N, C-alpha and C positions, 0 to 999 in steps of 0.2 A: 810419349815414349820416355824411357829411362835408359841412360847409358851406364853400363857397369864396367869399371876398369879394374883389372887384376894385375899385380906385379909379382914377380918371383925371381930369385937368383938362378941363373943358369951356370953352365960350365965357365971356369975362369972368372967366377964372381960377376959375370955380365948380368945386367938387369934386363929382364924381358917383360914388356908391358903389352896387355891385350885389352881391347875394348869390345863391348857387344851391346847393341841397342835392342831392347825388348818392348813389347806393347803391354800396357796395363789396362785392365777392364775386361768385360765379357768377351769371349771369343766369338767370332762370327758364326751364325747358325749354318749348318751344312745339311739339315734335313729335319723332317718331323715324322713321328710314328703315331699310329692310333692303336689303342688297346685291342681292338678287334676290327676286322674288315667287313663283317656281316652280322646281322642281329635280327631275330624274330621277336615280334611283340604282339600282344593281343590288345583289343580295344580297351582304352582307358588305363593301360598299365604304364609304369615308368621304368626307366633303365638308366644306368650310368656308364659312360664311356670316358676314356682318358686320352689326352694328347701329351706327347713329350717331344720337346725340341732338342736336337743334338747339335754338336757332337758330345756335349757333356752337360751336367746339371748347371754349369756356370754360363751356358749360352742364354741369350735373351729368350725368356719363356712366354712372351706375349703372343696370344693366339686369337684369331678372329674365327667365329663359328657361324656357319650358315646351314640351312636346311632347304632342300630343293622343293619341298611341299609342306608348308606349316600345318595344313589341315590333316595331313597324314601323320607327321611327327613334328611337334613343336619343341622349341628349345627354351630352357630356363637360363638364369644367369650363371656363368661359369664360376667355379670355385678353384682356387689354387690350393690343392690339397697338400702339396709339398713344394719345396723350392724349385723342383724340376718337373712337376706334373700338374696338369690342369684337368679338372673334372667337369663334364657337362652332363646334366640330367635331361633325358629325353622323355617327352610325354606323348604317348600315342593318342590319336583322336578316335573317332568312331566311324572311320571310313577305311575300307579295305584298299590296300595299295602299297606302293614302295616310295621311299624317300632316300635321298643321298645326303648324308651329313658330312660336311667338309670342314676341316680345321686347317687354317692357313696361318703360317708363322709370319709375324710382323717383320721379323728380320729375315730377309732372303726370299720371302713370298713362297715358301715351300708348302705343299698341300698333302693331306692324308684324308682318306674317305672311309666311311662306313655305310654300307648299303643296308637299309632297314626295311623289313617287310612286316606290315601290319595286317592282321587277319582277325576275323570274328571267331570267337570260341563259343561253343554251345554247351548245353547240359549243365549238370550239377556235380560238384564234388562234396561228399559228406565226410567230415572228419570226426571220428568218435574217440573221445578221450576217456578210455574205459579203465577207471581206477577201481579194481574189484573189491577191495577191503573185505569185511566180514560178510557182505552180501554174497560174495563168491566163496570165501573160505569157510564160512560158518556152517553149522549143521542144522539150520532151520528146515522144518518140513515144508514142502515135500522132498526137497533134495533133487539132485541131478543124477539120473541114471544109476541109482544105487551106489553112487560114489562116496556117500557119507558126507558130502558137502552140499551147502545150499545151492551153489552153482547158478545164481541168478544172472550173472554176466554171461556165463556159458549158454544159458537158456536163450538169452537175447541174441547171441551170436548164431545159435542154431535157427532161430526164427528168421534172421536175415538170410541165412544160407538156404532156407526152404523156399525162398521166393524165386521163381524163374522169370525169364523175360527181361533180364537186366540189359539195357541198351549200352552200346559202346561209349556213349557220352555221359553215362552216370558212373562216377567213381565212388567207391566206399573204401575208406582207409581207417584203420584202427590202431591205436596204441594201447597195449595192455601192460598192467603193472599194479602195484599198490595192494596186493593181496598176499597173505602168507602162503597160500596154496590155491591151485586152480583145478576145477573139475575136469576141464578139457585137457587131455594128456599132452597135446602139442604146445600148450602154453606153459612156459617155464617161469615160476615165481621168482627165481633168482636173477632174471633177466628183464631188461626193458626191451620189449619187442614191438615191431610194427608189421602190420598185415594189410594186404589188399584183398578185398572180397570181389570176385568177378565170376559170373556164370556159376554160382552156387559152390564156388571153391574158395577156400581161405588160404592164401599163399603168404608165407613169411617173407617179408622184404628185408628186414634187418633184425639183428639181435645184439644188444650191447649189455654191458654191466648194469646191474640194477640201479635205477634212478628214483629219486623222491618225486612222486607225482603231485605232491603238494607245493612244489617249487615253481615259481614263475618261469624260470629258465627251461624246465622240462616241457611245460606246455608250449612255450614260445618256439622251441626247437621243432616240436611236432607240427605246429601250425605252419611254420615257415616251410618245412619239408612238404607238407600237403599242398600248400599254395604254389610252391615252385615246381613240383613234379606232376601235379594233376590239374592242369589248367582247365578252367570251365567258365561258363558265363555266370554261374552262381555258385556260392560256397555256403555250406552250412556246417556248424560246429555243435556237436552233442556232448555235453558234459555229463558223464555217467558215474553215479556213485551217490553217497549220502549228500544231502544239502543241509546247511545250517543257517539259512537267512544271512544276517550280516557276518556270520562266522565263516562264510564261504562254502565251498563244495569240494568234492574229490578228496576225501580224508584218507591218506595213505597209512594203513595200519602197520607197515614195515618201518615207518618213520614217525612214530609217536602221534599218529593221526594228524600230521601236518596237512593243511588244506590250502586251496587256491582262493584267496580273498577277491572281492570285486575289483579292487584297484590293481591287484596282481594280474587278473585276467585281462583287464583293460590294457595294461602295459605290454603283456605278452602278445596280444593280438595286434596292437598298434605297431610294435616293433617287427612282428612277423610280416605284416602288410608292407612295411617299409623295405624290409630285406627282399621280399618277393617282387617288389615294384608294382604293388597294387594300390592305386590311389583311391579307388572307390571303396565304399563300405562293403563288407561281406553281407550276404543277403539275410542270413538268420542264425540265431543261436537258440538252442533249447537246453533245458535242464531236466534230464531224466533223473530227477533228484527231488528231495523234499524242500518246501518252505522258501523257495527262491523268488516268489512273486512280491518283491519289496521295491518300493519306488527308488531307493538308493541304488540297488543293483541295476535296475532298468536305466538309471541315469548314466552310470558308468558304461553300460553296453551300447547306449545310443551313439557313442562316438565311433563305434566300429561296426555296428550291425543295423540293418533296416527293420528287422522284426525279432521278437523274442517270445518263446513259449515257456511257461513256468507254472508252478503249483503254489497256491497259498498254503495248503495243508500238507501234512506229512504224506508223501506219495507211497502207495503200496509197492512192496519190494519187487513185484514182477515188472514194473516199469512199463515202457511203451509197448504197444502191440505191433511190433515191427512188421510181421507178415501181413498185417491188416492195412497198414498205410503205405508201405513201399510200392505196391502196384500203382498208386496214384502218381508217384514220382516216375516210375518206369514207363507209364503211359504218356507222361508229359514231362520230359527230362528238364525243361527250362521253367517249370512251374514256379511261380513266385511264392515266397514265404507267406504272403498274405493269404494265399489259397491253400498251401500245403500244411502249415502249422495247425490250423483248426481241424484238419483231418487227423493229424497225429493226436491232438488233444481229445477229439471226440471218440476215436477208436480206443484210446486208453480208457475213457469213461465207460464205454460199452463193455469192454472186456472185464473191467473191475466190477461192473454191475452183475455180470454173470457169476463171478467168483463170490461176491457177497451173497447173492441169492443161494448159491450152493452151500455156503458155510453157515449162514444165519437162518436160512429157510424163510418162513413168512415174516420174520422180524427184520429182514435185511434192510429195509428202507430207513429205519431209525438209526442204523449204524453206518449207512453209506455216506461217508463224509469227504469223498474225493473231489478235488477241484482241478481245473485247468483254465489257463487264460493266455491270450496272445496280445502282445502290444505292437502297435505301429510306432516304432521308436522315432520316426520323424516328427511326432507330436510331443515328444518328451520335453523339448525346450519350452514350448508354450505352456505345458502343464507345470513345469518347474517354476516358471516366472510367476504364475498366479498363486501357486502353493507357497512360495517363499514370501510373497506379498502378504498372504494370510498369516504366515508364521511371524512376520514382523509385527503385525497388529496384535497378535496374541502375546508376543513378548512385551509390547508396550502396556497391554492391559494388566498382565500379572506383575510386571516390574519386579520389585523385591518383596512383594506381598505374599507371604507364605500361604495364607489362607486361600487366595485366588489361585495360586500355583497348585495347591492340593486339590482344589475343585476341578481344575483342568485335568490333572492327573487321574482323578477318580472318574471323570467322564470318559476319558480314553480307556481306562481299565474296564469300563462296563461294555465296551465293544468286544465283539467276538475275538478271542485269542486263538492263534493257531499253534500247532506243535505241542499240545498238551501231552502229558505222559499217560500211561495206561489207566491211571486212577483219576484222570481228569484234572490233574494239578499242573501248574505251569512248569515247563521244562527250561524256562529262562531264555527262550528265543526272542521274546518281547515283540512280537509282531501281531498287529490287530487289523481287522477289516477297516480300510480307510473310510468307506462310505458310512458305516455305522458310527465310527468315531466322530466324523465331521457333522453328521446329523444330530448327534447328542450335544456337541458343542454349540451348534446353531440354535438348538432349542433352549439352551440355558440362558437365563437373563443376564448373567455376568458377562456373557460374550455375544449378546444380541447385536452389537454394533458390527460384528464380523459377518452378518448374514449374507450380504451381497458377495463378499469374497469367498465364503464357503460355497455358495452357488456357482461362482466362477470356477472354483477348483473341481466341483462335481461335473460341470459341463466339460471342462478340459479332460477329465478322467474318461468321460464317455467317448471322446475322440481318440484317446490313447489306447484304451482297452477295446480292441475290435472283435474279440471273441471271449466269452466267459461261460463256463459250464460247471455246475456243481451238483453233488448228490443231495437227496432229500434229507439227509441227516446233518446238513450244515447250511450255512449261508455264505454269501460271498459276492463281492463286486469285481474280483479279479486282481486286486492290488492291495498290498498291505502297507500300513504305517509302522515304522520302527520307533518305539519309545521305551527305553529302559526305565524300569521302576526300581525302587530301593532294594528289593530283594534280588535283583539281577546278579548272577554270578558268572555269566558267560563273557560279558563285554566290559564290565566296569562302568565308569561314568561317562565314557566317550568312545566313539568309534569313527572309522574313516568314512566320511560322507561329504558330498559336495552340496548338500542342502544345509548351508551354514546357518541360516536364520532358524531353521527348524531344530537343528542340533543344539543351538543356544537354548531354545525353549525346553527341549528334551532333557538337557543337563540340569536345568532348574527344577524340573519335575523330579528327576532322579534324586537331587539333594533335598527336596522338600517332603518326599513321601516317607 
């Protein structure tokens, strides 16, 4: 305690003295409050709640937390987010039921509670990030309903809308943007719009000022919104637009063709999962886009997804045959990506086969170069380990020897390259069939010592690629190797990749060729 004495002159010059004793230190707690009294959670999700001790921020904020049933809702370590507020992260288990979370103040033993209900969710939510670009706004034949526009995005939306029998636990949500104009009259090119498709009806959910769909933040906001508002047992993300291998996908023509790179997509989905309280990986991602079947892209996605569907080759503009594969989902709303994605890939191949036959006639097979492949991303870590070990050996062999480095570059250059232009010349995407490249390396005497490690990579690839299909006019193993050569103009001498040993080798090749 501190005694304060004050003196002053009163009337007739008399001195008046007063003393007062006050306490120094934190005031005694008078209560505790919780940020919410009830909360609904789904299996495996996370949520944050907050406790505040009163009467003011200066009260002792120490809090003890308990859960009435840790198998229903478990607690993590609390975090003092501010000087007067403590945060607790809740983790739901895989059992339906209720748990009471109690926060008790150390000072005064005051309590506050939050009643948490955990339930199973079923079905699937599909989030389509539809960046239309010139695939929508262009004038390519055959065009959309005499609109004068290619309207390929609009065509895919119409395919989705044509499928009946959508169950209540299958959600389809779409974000549109990225095109100078749209064939469908209800989509506004000057707006960033979100839609819900249900029972063959497309309903606008929101409309905001135009946003760059090549930005991580735009994708992140959409995925967060989808995960938060359309709870499901499984989540799928479709990236719709052009693809450019290591250059990313979803090129927004209203923003200088800015695109979503692999690392941007990784961060967008990771942050969205955190914001939505989803600790488990999303079930699948697909690229209704060209040239995304690259090991580096798969590596990034393995942190957020269980399965991935993609194409080694430039994908035909019509994209997925939505009305052919959606019935498989509608008939089994909780179907795994391992079972659904091969259906999407196969129906795409079958539709394109018919289109090629119609266009090229009897010669169609020699031109039919479409590819589709599905990865089990749980196998990515094992694949990466053996591939990086091989890359380390290759780096040791070539060292600073330009002749050996050029030999390695030439062997890789002999493997099938994807994304060539209409004249069969390189378009600079610099992706080649992994299996062909490795077999050429294995057969060359300079690199014969790597034979066992090449075999290990090919065996790991067989575990990673669980479905692969390609047309008669091409080859493919389902996954590509990225290796920039000297003439590359898209990426320069380096790019973002977590295959650090391989990028070291690739950069040496770039500088030697």
